N, C-alpha and C positions, 0 to 999 in steps of 0.2 A: 504494500500500500504506500502511496505517496504521503510524505509527511504533511504536505499542504492540505490534505483532506482530514487530518486529525487535529483535534484541539488538545493542547497541552494542559495538564492539571498537576498541581503540586500537592503532595501530601507529606505530612510529618509522621515519622515512625519512631517508636521508642527503640533503643538499641537492640533489645531481644527480638522484636518483630523484624527489624532490619536484617539481623543475622539469619533468622528463619526464612525470610524472603529470598535472600541470597542462596541459601541452601536448597530451598524448594525449586528455584529457577534452574540452578545448576543440575539438580537431579532430573529435571525434565528436559534439560539440554536447550533451554531458551534463555533469552535475556530477562532481566528483572522486569523490564517494561512489558515484554511480551507475556510473561507469566501473569502480571497484574491484569493485562487486557483479557487474557483467556479466562481467568477466574472471575473477573468482573462481568464478563459476558454471560457466564453461567448463572450468576446471581441475578442479573438484570433480565434474564429470559422470562422470569415470572411476570414482569411488567410489560412485556411486548404484547401487542394485540394479535390474536390468532383467530382466523375465521372458524366458526363452528363447523365440524364435519357434516356432510350431507346426511350421514346415517344417524345423526343425533336424535332424530324423531322416531326411530324404530322402536326404542324401548317404550315410549309413550304409546305407540300404536299397539304393541303387544299387550300392554296392560289393559287397553280398552277392549280387546277382543273377548275377554271373558276368562273364566276359571278353567285352567287346564285339567283339573280333576274331572271335568265333564267328559274328556276324551277317554278316560280310563274307567268310567263307571261300569260296575259289574265285572271287572277283571281282577279277581282276587283268588 
């Protein structure tokens, strides 16, 4: 990605978090900045808007059809 498309943000970390960030990024084989972007993306995913799947209404339709015990009446 081009740097011009990104917006810079500065954060302050305590020394222990700074060490852990360095270790985590090194373990993943990415830069500290890339590690932060990846992890932030995971957290922010819950705030992104996603369209509802077309099949979302199927459950409602099934519950409106009736009691499935009717299908097995007399079979014991």
